[in-house]
C-alpha positions as CSV (number, residue, x, y, z in Angstrom):
1,X,26.3,-2.2,38.8
2,X,23.6,-3.7,41.0
3,X,20.9,-5.6,39.2
4,X,19.7,-8.0,41.9
5,X,19.1,-7.6,45.7
6,X,18.5,-10.6,47.9
7,X,17.2,-10.3,51.4
8,X,17.3,-12.6,54.4
9,X,13.8,-13.1,55.9
10,X,14.0,-13.2,59.7
11,X,15.9,-10.3,61.2
12,X,15.7,-8.3,57.9
13,X,12.3,-8.6,56.3
14,X,10.5,-10.0,59.3
15,X,10.6,-9.3,63.1
16,X,10.4,-12.1,65.6
17,X,7.9,-11.4,68.4
18,X,9.3,-13.2,71.4
19,X,7.1,-11.3,73.8
20,X,3.9,-12.3,72.1
21,X,4.9,-16.0,71.8
22,X,6.0,-16.1,75.5
23,X,2.8,-14.5,76.7
24,X,0.7,-17.0,74.8
25,X,2.7,-19.9,76.0
26,X,2.2,-18.8,79.7
27,X,-1.5,-19.2,79.2
28,X,-1.0,-23.0,79.0
29,X,2.3,-23.3,80.9
30,X,2.5,-20.6,83.6
31,X,6.1,-21.4,84.4
32,X,7.2,-20.8,80.8
33,X,9.8,-18.1,80.3
34,X,11.5,-16.3,77.5
35,X,14.7,-18.2,78.4
36,X,12.9,-21.5,77.9
37,X,11.6,-20.4,74.5
38,X,15.1,-19.2,73.4
39,X,16.4,-22.7,74.3
40,X,13.5,-24.3,72.4
41,X,14.3,-22.1,69.3
42,X,17.9,-23.4,69.3
43,X,16.6,-27.0,69.7
44,X,19.9,-28.7,70.5
45,X,20.0,-32.0,72.5
46,X,23.6,-33.1,73.0
47,X,25.4,-32.9,69.7
48,X,22.2,-33.0,67.7
49,X,21.0,-29.8,66.2
50,X,17.2,-30.3,65.6
51,X,16.8,-26.7,64.4
52,X,19.3,-27.1,61.6
53,X,17.8,-30.5,60.6
54,X,14.4,-28.9,60.5
55,X,15.6,-26.0,58.5
56,X,17.2,-28.3,56.0
57,X,14.1,-30.4,55.6
58,X,15.8,-33.5,57.1
59,X,13.1,-34.0,59.8
60,X,9.4,-33.4,59.9
61,X,7.5,-30.9,62.0
62,X,6.4,-33.6,64.5
63,X,10.0,-34.7,65.2
64,X,11.0,-31.1,65.7
65,X,8.2,-30.4,68.1
66,X,8.9,-33.6,70.1
67,X,12.5,-32.3,70.6
68,X,11.3,-28.8,71.5
69,X,8.9,-30.1,74.1
70,X,11.7,-32.2,75.6
71,X,14.0,-29.2,75.8
72,X,11.2,-27.2,77.5
73,X,10.5,-30.1,79.9
74,X,6.9,-30.0,78.7
75,X,4.9,-33.3,78.6
76,X,4.8,-34.7,75.1
77,X,1.2,-34.9,74.3
78,X,-0.7,-34.2,71.0
79,X,-2.4,-31.2,72.6
80,X,1.0,-29.8,73.7
81,X,2.5,-30.3,70.3
82,X,-0.4,-28.5,68.7
83,X,-0.1,-25.6,71.1
84,X,3.6,-25.2,70.8
85,X,3.1,-25.1,67.0
86,X,0.6,-22.3,67.6
87,X,3.1,-20.5,69.8
88,X,5.7,-20.7,67.1
89,X,3.4,-19.1,64.6
90,X,3.0,-16.1,66.9
91,X,6.7,-15.7,67.1
92,X,6.9,-15.5,63.3
93,X,4.0,-13.1,62.7
94,X,5.5,-9.6,62.2
95,X,6.6,-8.5,58.7
96,X,9.2,-5.7,58.8
97,X,7.2,-3.3,56.5
98,X,10.1,-0.9,55.7
99,X,11.8,-3.7,53.8
100,X,8.6,-4.9,52.2
101,X,8.1,-1.3,51.0
102,X,11.8,-1.1,49.9
103,X,11.2,-4.2,47.8
104,X,8.4,-2.5,45.9
105,X,10.5,0.5,45.2
106,X,13.4,-1.6,44.0
107,X,11.2,-3.5,41.6
108,X,9.8,-0.2,40.3
109,X,13.4,0.7,39.5
110,X,14.0,-2.5,37.6
111,X,15.9,-4.3,40.4
112,X,15.3,-8.0,40.6
113,X,14.6,-9.0,44.2
114,X,14.7,-12.3,46.1
115,X,14.9,-14.0,49.5
116,X,17.3,-16.6,50.7
117,X,16.3,-17.8,54.1
118,X,17.3,-20.4,56.6
119,X,13.7,-21.4,57.2
120,X,11.7,-24.4,58.3
121,X,8.4,-25.2,56.8
122,X,6.9,-23.9,60.0
123,X,8.4,-20.4,59.8
124,X,8.3,-20.1,56.0
125,X,4.5,-20.1,55.8
126,X,3.9,-17.9,58.9
127,X,2.2,-14.5,58.6
128,X,5.5,-12.7,59.1
129,X,6.8,-14.1,55.8
130,X,5.0,-11.6,53.7
131,X,8.2,-10.7,51.9
132,X,8.2,-14.2,50.3
133,X,5.0,-13.3,48.4
134,X,6.3,-10.0,46.9
135,X,9.8,-10.7,45.8
136,X,10.6,-12.1,42.3
137,X,12.2,-15.3,43.7
138,X,12.0,-16.9,47.2
139,X,14.4,-19.7,48.2
140,X,14.0,-21.6,51.5
141,X,16.6,-23.8,53.1
142,X,14.1,-26.6,53.9
143,X,13.3,-26.7,50.1
144,X,16.9,-26.9,48.9
145,X,18.3,-29.0,51.7
146,X,21.1,-26.7,52.7
147,X,21.5,-23.6,55.0
148,X,23.6,-20.5,55.0
149,X,26.5,-20.0,55.3
150,X,27.1,-23.1,53.1
151,X,28.4,-22.0,49.7
152,X,25.8,-24.2,48.0
153,X,22.9,-22.1,49.3
154,X,24.2,-19.0,47.5
155,X,25.0,-21.0,44.3
156,X,21.4,-22.2,44.2
157,X,20.2,-18.6,44.7
158,X,22.4,-17.3,41.8
159,X,21.1,-20.1,39.6
160,X,17.4,-19.4,40.5
161,X,17.6,-15.7,39.9
162,X,19.6,-16.1,36.7
163,X,22.6,-13.9,37.8
164,X,25.7,-15.2,35.9
165,X,27.8,-12.4,37.5
166,X,27.7,-12.6,41.3
167,X,29.1,-9.0,41.6
168,X,25.8,-7.6,40.4
169,X,24.0,-9.2,43.4
170,X,23.7,-7.6,46.8
171,X,23.0,-10.0,49.6
172,X,21.5,-8.5,52.8
173,X,21.6,-10.5,56.1
174,X,21.6,-9.8,59.8
175,X,24.3,-12.4,60.4
176,X,27.8,-11.3,59.5
177,X,29.0,-14.8,58.7
178,X,26.2,-15.2,56.1
179,X,27.2,-11.9,54.5
180,X,30.9,-12.9,54.4
181,X,30.0,-16.3,52.8
182,X,28.2,-14.4,50.0
183,X,31.1,-12.1,49.5
184,X,33.5,-15.0,49.2
185,X,31.4,-16.2,46.2
186,X,31.8,-12.7,44.6
187,X,28.5,-11.2,45.7
188,X,28.3,-7.8,47.3
189,X,27.2,-8.0,51.0
190,X,25.5,-5.8,53.5
191,X,25.3,-6.6,57.2
192,X,21.8,-5.6,58.4
193,X,23.1,-5.0,61.9
194,X,20.4,-4.3,64.5
195,X,22.3,-5.7,67.4
196,X,22.0,-3.2,70.3
197,X,19.8,-0.9,68.3
198,X,16.7,-1.0,66.2
199,X,15.9,-2.6,62.8
200,X,14.9,0.9,61.6
201,X,18.6,2.0,62.3
202,X,19.8,-0.9,60.1
203,X,17.2,0.0,57.5
204,X,18.4,3.6,57.4
205,X,22.0,2.3,56.9
206,X,20.9,0.1,54.0
207,X,19.1,3.1,52.4
208,X,22.3,5.1,52.6
209,X,24.3,2.2,51.2
210,X,22.0,1.9,48.2
211,X,22.1,5.6,47.6
212,X,25.9,5.3,47.2
213,X,25.2,2.7,44.6
214,X,22.8,5.1,42.7
215,X,19.6,3.5,44.0
216,X,17.4,5.9,45.8
217,X,14.7,4.7,48.3
218,X,12.0,7.0,49.7
219,X,12.1,6.5,53.4
220,X,9.3,4.4,54.8
221,X,6.4,6.2,56.5
222,X,4.3,4.1,58.9
223,X,0.5,4.5,58.1
224,X,-1.5,6.5,60.6
225,X,-5.2,6.1,61.4
226,X,-7.0,9.3,60.4
227,X,-10.6,10.3,61.0
228,X,-12.6,12.6,58.8
229,X,-16.1,13.9,59.7
230,X,-18.5,13.7,56.7
231,X,-21.2,16.2,56.0
232,X,-23.9,13.8,57.0
233,X,-22.4,13.5,60.5
234,X,-20.7,10.1,60.0
235,X,-17.0,9.6,60.5
236,X,-14.7,8.1,57.8
237,X,-11.6,6.3,59.1
238,X,-8.6,5.5,56.9
239,X,-5.0,4.4,57.2
240,X,-2.5,6.5,55.2
241,X,0.9,7.9,55.5
242,X,1.3,10.8,57.9
243,X,1.2,13.4,55.1
244,X,-2.3,12.3,54.1
245,X,-4.0,14.3,56.8
246,X,-7.8,14.9,56.9
247,X,-7.3,18.4,55.5
248,X,-5.4,17.0,52.6
249,X,-8.1,14.4,52.0
250,X,-10.8,17.1,52.0
251,X,-8.9,19.1,49.4
252,X,-8.4,16.0,47.2
253,X,-12.0,15.0,47.4
254,X,-13.6,18.4,47.9
255,X,-16.7,17.5,45.8
256,X,-17.6,14.8,48.3
257,X,-17.4,17.2,51.2
258,X,-19.7,19.9,49.7
């Protein structure tokens, strides 16, 4: 029986916005391309993996940005470091709201939720990391000094969430190797596979998987901007799910529209 569900952050509970980051970078560096930014995100120079060191808290932000500028053949100046930091924050700015909403529904059903993420201090505190604030427990690799798929990362997670029986925990990740590592420790695993399709497709698959486990999730509805004309001639605008149309609102608040 599932009592705990743990999500990865990027690729599951957050979307990365490569287009927005690249567009912003080109304002300062016109020759900047998405390929350059992808290389920067990997941050490898020879045999050294700066990205992994940053995610494990073994180097600071300035050291990481110095390496990233080197990879992008961008002059290493304080202004360029600051701007590249800004570009990174744009890349990490999109929560994936269906999973955020799923988290709320799981908690309402008594399921303990958590996050285990390979995250640097830069990405962990970005706007896209909303999920960190709403789960019961959030674990970042830069804090614990180890990244998935290392067994120790999952052992720390199980200790933090207080789950003595790994089989009661479902781990959700967009990288199959991370899911398999969790399963080797006795946890249940779900591959949140959006490769070649959308994250909504993977979300739907996860909802169906949970339903087979006896956990029912009401499918996410994206809020829609509605407008209602008030008796005094003014217009009231509100964001609501698609079934909360202006006619429904008028019926619910009929006294205010008399």
